[in-house]
C-alpha positions as CSV (number, residue, x, y, z in Angstrom):
1,X,-78.6,121.0,-139.8
2,X,-77.6,118.8,-137.3
3,X,-76.2,115.3,-138.4
4,X,-77.5,112.0,-137.0
5,X,-74.4,110.5,-135.7
6,X,-73.2,107.2,-138.0
7,X,-76.0,107.4,-140.5
8,X,-75.1,110.6,-142.1
9,X,-78.7,111.5,-142.2
10,X,-79.8,115.1,-141.3
11,X,-82.7,116.3,-138.8
12,X,-84.8,118.6,-140.7
13,X,-87.7,119.0,-138.3
14,X,-88.1,118.2,-134.7
15,X,-85.4,115.5,-134.6
16,X,-87.0,113.9,-138.0
17,X,-84.8,113.0,-140.9
18,X,-86.2,113.3,-144.5
19,X,-86.9,109.6,-144.8
20,X,-88.8,109.8,-140.9
21,X,-90.7,112.6,-142.1
22,X,-92.1,110.8,-145.0
23,X,-92.9,107.7,-143.1
24,X,-94.4,109.8,-140.1
25,X,-96.9,111.8,-142.5
26,X,-97.7,109.1,-144.8
27,X,-101.4,108.1,-144.6
28,X,-100.5,104.5,-145.6
29,X,-97.6,103.9,-143.0
30,X,-100.1,102.9,-140.2
31,X,-102.2,100.5,-142.3
32,X,-99.5,98.3,-144.1
33,X,-99.0,100.9,-146.9
34,X,-102.4,100.4,-148.9
35,X,-104.9,103.2,-147.9
36,X,-107.2,102.5,-150.8
37,X,-109.4,99.9,-148.3
38,X,-110.0,103.1,-146.0
39,X,-110.9,105.3,-149.0
40,X,-113.1,102.8,-150.5
41,X,-115.2,102.7,-147.2
42,X,-115.2,106.1,-146.8
43,X,-116.8,106.6,-150.5
44,X,-119.2,103.3,-150.2
45,X,-120.7,104.8,-146.9
46,X,-121.1,108.2,-148.6
47,X,-122.8,106.4,-151.4
48,X,-125.0,104.6,-149.1
49,X,-126.0,107.7,-147.1
50,X,-126.4,109.6,-150.5
51,X,-129.2,106.7,-151.5
52,X,-131.1,106.6,-148.3
53,X,-131.3,110.4,-147.4
54,X,-132.7,113.5,-148.8
55,X,-129.8,115.7,-150.2
56,X,-129.4,118.6,-152.2
57,X,-126.1,118.2,-154.1
58,X,-123.6,120.6,-155.7
59,X,-125.1,123.4,-154.4
60,X,-123.1,126.4,-155.8
61,X,-121.3,128.9,-153.4
62,X,-119.3,130.7,-155.9
63,X,-118.4,130.9,-159.5
64,X,-115.9,128.1,-160.0
65,X,-117.1,124.7,-160.9
66,X,-115.4,123.4,-157.7
67,X,-117.2,125.8,-155.5
68,X,-120.1,123.3,-154.6
69,X,-121.3,121.8,-151.4
70,X,-123.9,119.0,-150.6
71,X,-126.6,119.6,-148.0
72,X,-128.5,117.1,-145.9
73,X,-131.5,118.9,-144.3
74,X,-132.9,118.2,-140.8
75,X,-136.2,117.2,-140.1
76,X,-136.6,120.3,-138.2
77,X,-136.0,123.5,-139.8
78,X,-134.8,125.2,-136.6
79,X,-131.9,122.3,-136.1
80,X,-128.4,122.9,-135.9
81,X,-126.1,122.5,-138.7
82,X,-123.0,120.6,-138.6
83,X,-120.3,121.2,-141.5
84,X,-117.4,119.1,-142.3
85,X,-114.5,119.7,-144.4
86,X,-112.6,116.8,-146.0
87,X,-108.9,116.1,-145.8
88,X,-106.7,114.8,-148.4
89,X,-103.5,116.7,-148.4
90,X,-105.0,119.5,-149.9
91,X,-104.8,117.2,-153.3
92,X,-107.3,114.7,-152.9
93,X,-111.0,113.9,-152.0
94,X,-114.0,115.8,-152.3
95,X,-117.2,116.6,-150.7
96,X,-118.6,113.2,-152.6
97,X,-116.6,111.0,-150.4
98,X,-117.5,112.8,-147.2
99,X,-121.1,112.0,-146.4
100,X,-121.1,108.9,-144.4
101,X,-121.5,110.8,-141.1
102,X,-124.9,112.3,-142.4
103,X,-127.2,109.5,-141.2
104,X,-126.0,109.8,-137.6
105,X,-126.2,113.5,-137.8
106,X,-129.5,113.2,-139.0
107,X,-130.9,111.0,-136.5
108,X,-129.7,113.3,-133.9
109,X,-131.8,115.9,-135.3
110,X,-128.9,118.0,-137.0
111,X,-128.6,119.4,-140.7
112,X,-125.4,118.3,-142.5
113,X,-123.4,120.0,-145.1
114,X,-120.0,118.7,-146.5
115,X,-117.7,121.2,-148.4
116,X,-115.9,121.2,-151.8
117,X,-112.8,123.3,-152.4
118,X,-110.2,123.5,-155.4
119,X,-107.1,121.3,-155.0
120,X,-103.5,121.4,-155.4
121,X,-102.1,122.1,-157.9
122,X,-104.7,124.2,-159.7
123,X,-105.2,126.3,-156.1
124,X,-102.7,127.7,-153.8
125,X,-103.7,127.1,-150.0
126,X,-104.7,130.5,-149.3
127,X,-107.2,130.3,-151.9
128,X,-108.4,126.8,-150.5
129,X,-108.8,128.7,-147.4
130,X,-110.8,131.5,-148.9
131,X,-113.0,129.0,-150.8
132,X,-113.8,127.4,-147.3
133,X,-114.7,130.7,-145.8
134,X,-116.8,131.5,-148.7
135,X,-118.7,128.3,-148.3
136,X,-119.3,128.6,-144.8
137,X,-120.5,132.5,-145.4
138,X,-122.7,131.5,-148.0
139,X,-124.5,128.8,-145.8
140,X,-124.8,131.5,-143.2
141,X,-126.7,134.0,-145.9
142,X,-129.1,130.7,-147.0
143,X,-129.8,129.5,-143.5
144,X,-133.4,130.3,-143.6
145,X,-134.1,128.8,-147.0
146,X,-132.1,125.7,-146.3
147,X,-133.5,125.3,-142.9
148,X,-131.1,125.6,-140.1
149,X,-130.3,127.8,-136.9
150,X,-127.2,129.8,-138.2
151,X,-126.8,130.2,-134.4
152,X,-126.0,126.9,-133.8
153,X,-123.2,125.6,-136.2
154,X,-120.5,122.9,-135.3
155,X,-117.6,122.3,-137.5
156,X,-115.3,119.5,-138.2
157,X,-112.3,118.7,-140.4
158,X,-109.9,115.8,-140.9
159,X,-106.2,116.4,-141.5
160,X,-105.9,119.0,-144.0
161,X,-109.7,119.8,-143.5
162,X,-108.8,120.3,-139.8
163,X,-106.1,122.7,-140.8
164,X,-108.5,124.5,-142.8
165,X,-111.1,124.5,-140.5
166,X,-108.8,125.7,-137.7
167,X,-107.4,129.0,-139.9
168,X,-111.0,129.8,-140.5
169,X,-111.8,130.0,-136.9
170,X,-108.2,131.8,-135.9
171,X,-108.6,134.6,-138.7
172,X,-112.0,135.0,-139.9
173,X,-114.7,135.1,-137.2
174,X,-115.7,138.5,-138.1
175,X,-116.5,137.5,-141.6
176,X,-118.5,134.4,-140.2
177,X,-120.2,136.7,-138.1
178,X,-121.2,139.1,-140.7
179,X,-122.9,136.2,-142.5
180,X,-125.1,135.5,-139.6
181,X,-123.2,132.2,-138.9
182,X,-122.2,131.5,-135.2
183,X,-119.8,128.6,-134.4
184,X,-120.2,127.0,-131.0
185,X,-118.0,124.1,-131.3
186,X,-115.0,122.5,-133.4
187,X,-113.8,119.3,-134.0
188,X,-110.1,119.0,-135.5
189,X,-109.2,115.6,-136.4
190,X,-105.7,114.5,-136.9
191,X,-104.8,118.0,-138.2
192,X,-101.8,119.7,-139.8
193,X,-101.3,122.6,-137.8
194,X,-97.6,123.3,-138.7
195,X,-96.9,123.6,-142.2
196,X,-93.0,123.7,-142.1
197,X,-92.7,119.9,-142.3
198,X,-95.1,119.8,-145.2
199,X,-92.6,121.8,-147.3
200,X,-89.9,119.2,-146.5
201,X,-91.8,116.6,-148.3
202,X,-92.9,115.0,-151.3
203,X,-96.5,115.9,-150.8
204,X,-95.2,119.6,-151.2
205,X,-94.4,118.8,-154.9
206,X,-98.2,119.9,-155.7
207,X,-98.4,122.8,-152.9
208,X,-95.1,124.2,-153.5
209,X,-95.3,126.2,-150.4
210,X,-93.5,129.4,-149.7
211,X,-92.0,130.5,-146.5
212,X,-94.5,133.5,-146.2
213,X,-97.4,130.8,-146.8
214,X,-95.9,128.6,-144.0
215,X,-95.9,131.7,-141.6
216,X,-99.2,132.8,-142.3
217,X,-101.2,129.8,-142.5
218,X,-99.9,127.5,-140.2
219,X,-102.3,127.3,-137.1
220,X,-99.7,126.7,-134.6
221,X,-99.2,130.3,-134.7
222,X,-102.8,131.8,-134.5
223,X,-104.8,130.9,-131.9
224,X,-108.6,130.4,-132.4
225,X,-110.8,133.1,-131.4
226,X,-112.5,132.7,-128.0
227,X,-116.4,131.7,-127.6
228,X,-116.2,128.3,-128.6
229,X,-115.1,124.6,-127.6
230,X,-112.3,122.9,-129.7
231,X,-111.5,119.2,-129.6
232,X,-108.3,117.6,-130.9
233,X,-108.4,113.8,-130.9
234,X,-105.9,111.8,-133.0
235,X,-106.0,108.0,-133.4
236,X,-105.1,105.5,-130.6
237,X,-102.5,103.7,-133.2
238,X,-100.7,106.6,-134.3
239,X,-97.0,107.6,-135.1
240,X,-95.3,110.2,-132.9
241,X,-95.7,113.3,-135.3
242,X,-99.5,113.1,-135.2
243,X,-99.6,113.5,-131.3
244,X,-96.9,116.1,-131.5
245,X,-99.0,118.1,-134.3
246,X,-102.0,118.2,-132.0
247,X,-100.1,119.0,-129.0
248,X,-98.8,122.2,-130.4
249,X,-102.1,123.7,-130.5
250,X,-103.1,124.0,-126.6
251,X,-99.6,125.3,-126.0
252,X,-100.6,128.3,-128.2
253,X,-103.6,129.2,-126.3
254,X,-102.6,131.8,-123.6
255,X,-106.0,133.5,-123.1
256,X,-107.9,132.5,-119.9
257,X,-109.5,128.8,-120.1
258,X,-112.9,130.6,-119.6
259,X,-112.9,132.2,-123.0
260,X,-112.3,128.7,-124.9
261,X,-112.3,125.1,-124.0
262,X,-109.7,122.8,-125.4
263,X,-109.8,118.9,-125.4
264,X,-106.8,117.1,-125.9
265,X,-107.3,113.5,-126.7
266,X,-105.7,110.4,-128.0
267,X,-107.3,107.1,-129.3
268,X,-111.0,106.6,-128.2
269,X,-112.0,109.3,-126.1
270,X,-113.2,112.4,-127.4
271,X,-114.4,115.1,-125.1
272,X,-115.8,118.2,-126.1
273,X,-118.7,120.0,-124.3
274,X,-121.3,117.3,-123.5
275,X,-119.9,114.6,-125.8
276,X,-119.4,110.9,-124.6
277,X,-116.9,108.1,-125.4
278,X,-117.0,106.6,-128.8
279,X,-114.9,104.2,-130.6
280,X,-112.9,104.7,-133.6
281,X,-113.0,101.7,-135.9
282,X,-111.3,99.8,-138.8
283,X,-112.7,99.8,-142.4
284,X,-115.7,97.5,-143.0
285,X,-117.0,98.6,-139.6
286,X,-120.1,100.5,-140.0
287,X,-119.8,102.3,-136.7
288,X,-117.3,105.0,-137.5
289,X,-118.1,107.4,-134.8
290,X,-116.7,110.3,-133.1
291,X,-119.3,112.5,-131.1
292,X,-119.5,116.0,-130.9
293,X,-121.7,117.5,-128.5
294,X,-124.7,115.0,-129.3
295,X,-123.8,114.4,-132.9
296,X,-122.3,111.4,-134.2
297,X,-119.7,112.0,-137.3
298,X,-118.5,108.9,-139.0
299,X,-114.6,108.6,-139.7
300,X,-112.1,105.4,-139.4
301,X,-109.0,106.0,-138.0
302,X,-105.4,106.0,-138.7
303,X,-105.5,108.6,-141.5
304,X,-102.9,111.6,-141.2
305,X,-103.2,113.3,-144.7
């Protein structure tokens, strides 16, 4: 490893030292060190959405107590479905915290589902990926019962959730198709696309990533399957590692542009399919908006884990 002159520090990953990696990948480093107001806002908006909407909570997609999802039906049983996979560095949050986008999606005529999965240290990363795939396939098989069009499905994930969405789409397209689910678009928000730096930081204490897991489960080493559009937005006020993480993804797609579409955006402009620009707000604001196609998803900015 290279030493940083005059500091005695070692560059561990892409020119970052240990201390710099910890800062760059810390969700609180861009918001004064305290991320709790953001998390409280997420939970409050999710609680408000559940109180004002029809929702089927804790639907079981598997045998484990953590294998549950929440489903918000659309007014029209032939509506498309949007599925969100939450972040939290694979060791925090749940589907209970991740329903704030449901009202805007419902207003646009979409059904919405938010997934839960087992967190570290109770599950390894490969198990989490398998659970998310299991949940999506369960949704595909239950489409007629739940009331949505399985051929009109869009996915999004934030941070660790974006990682899980990327890996599902890269490696498991056949399983999704076999369940009847057709993914047309994906939005990967401030995702973790390379696991190598994660293994060098304290966030790995619970994950305990192995070299084999880093190689097999890093989206930057696995291009998504063709046939759908992918957007990779990150916050306007972000650290260099976040934009570097997003930049690794389009570079791995060697297939012709006609096979899939990437948009690559910093800040408030998200371009995917027929979307329009929306603003990413701060805690306390009610319009936490990001638009995928005609669907509004609600998120706050500046979280990276």
